[in-house]
N, C-alpha and C positions, 0 to 999 in steps of 0.2 A: 298297755304294753305294745310296742311297735313290733309288729309282725313282719319280718323280712328274712330273706335268705342270708345266713352268715357269710361274710366276706372272708374266705381263708387267708387272704393277704393282710387283712385289717386286724382281725382278732385271733389269728392262729386257727381259724376254723371253729371257733367256739363262741359262747355267750359271755356277757359280763356277769358279775356275781348276782345281781337282781334277777336277770333273765334266767340264770341257772336255777336259782332258788324257786322261782315260779314254776318252771318246768319240772324240777325234781318232785314237786308235790303232786304232779298230774300224770307223768309218763315214766315208765321204766327207762333207766339209762343204761346204755351198752358200755361195758368195760372189758379190758383184757387184763389178765393176770398171768404171771409167769413164775414158776419155781426154777431158779437157776440150779444147775447141777454140774458137778465135776465127774467126768467118766475116766475110766482106765483105758488102756489100749485096746481092750476087747469090747469096749462099749458099756461095761458094768458101771452103774452109778456108785461112786465112792462117797461123795458128799452132796448135801442139799444146802442151798444158800437161803438163809432167812434174814429179812431186814429188821433192823431195830429202828423204830420210829417214835417220834413224839406225836401223840394224838391231838385232835382238835381241843380236847378238854385238859390238855397238859399232862396226860398220863404217858408212860412209855409202854409200848407193846411191840410184839413181833408181827411181821406181815410178809407179804410177797411183793414182788414187783407188780404194780398195779396202776391203772389209770383209764380215763375215759377215751372212747374213740371219737375223734373229732368228725364233724360234718365233712364229707368229701374225702375222708381218709380211709385207706384200705386197712384191713386188719393187720397185714404184715407191717404197714407203716406205723400203725399205732403200737404194735408190739415192739418194734425196733426203737421207737422214740422213747417209750417207757423204760425199756432195758437200759438204754444209754442214760436217761435221766436218773435212774435209780442206781446203776452199777458203774457209770463212768464210760468214757469213750474207748478205753482199753480193755473192756471186758470181752470183746469179741465173741458175741452170742452166735450160736449155730441154729438159727430159726429153721424149723422144718420145711421141707419142700411143699408139703401140703399142710394147710393150716386147719387140721382137724384137732380140736382141743381134746385133752384126755377126759375132761369133765365140763359140765356147764353148771355154774353156781348161781342160785337165785337168792339175793339178799332182800330182806323185807324190813320195813321200819316197824312192822307188827310182829308179834310172836307166832309166825306161821311155821317157821323152821328154826334150826339152831343157827342159821346164818342170818345175821342182822346187820343193818346199817340204819341208825336213827334218822339220817338225813333223807333217805330215799328208797324207792324200790329199784334195784339194780340187777342186771343180768351180766355175769361175767364168763367169758370163754377162758378156760384155764389151761395153760400149756406148761410142758416141762421142756426147758431149754438148756441144752449144754452150753457152757461158756469155757473158753480157753485161755483167756487173758487175765489180767489183774483187775480185780473189782475194787474201785474206790467210790464209795457211796457219795451221792450228790443230793442236793435240794434237801428234802425233809428226811431222807434216810440218814441215820446216824452212823450205822455200821452194818456190815454183812457178817453174819455168823455162819460158819460152815459146820454142819453136823453130819454124822453118818446116818445111813437109814435106821440103824438100831437106836441111836441117840434120838432120832426124830420121833420115836414112839414113846418117849418119856412123857407121862401124863402132865408133869409140871410144865414142860416145854409146850405141849399141846394147848394147855390152858392159857399160855402167854400169848397166843396168836389172836389178833383182834377180830371181832365180828363172828366168831365161831369158826375161823379157818382151820382149826385143828381137824375138823371133819375133812376138809379138802386135802390136808397133809396126809391124813391116814389113807385116803383114796389114792393119793400119788404114790405112797409107799406100796400099797397093794398093787398098783399098776406096774411099778418098777420091778416087782418080783416076777413078772411075766415077760419083762424085756429080754 
């Protein structure tokens, strides 16, 4: 493997598929994830947005806005890039002034926790991000489903979330109760 510093101008700050596969088997990969929310005038969360995606093995599952942080990219830039990629350019996310995640999720290819990712060991900084515009899913997101916090606790819905993300959604709902 040719070891070199990625050229952000050439490959968007990332590796080709073979390099990524090589690295995924050896090093934890940093991700950002976001749960988009709609809030009322007083800042109370009325709805949470869940993405419907086709998985790599052809299944359909629910997930959050999610993606890798590129080399040389700030967390804010990565978060904005993935929000736009998954929700569209007119979503108008309100990224927090301070980028302190509400939780850190560790995904493992081994059965260490309920969070899993067969491809890699991944660390995700997870944010709750209000959006004020129209969300039109793009790329691999098929649709955005808006659910109330009460609806989000439905065990069947939690089971639809890929990689054990139901535990993250439960943590988000708990966090929102203290907002």
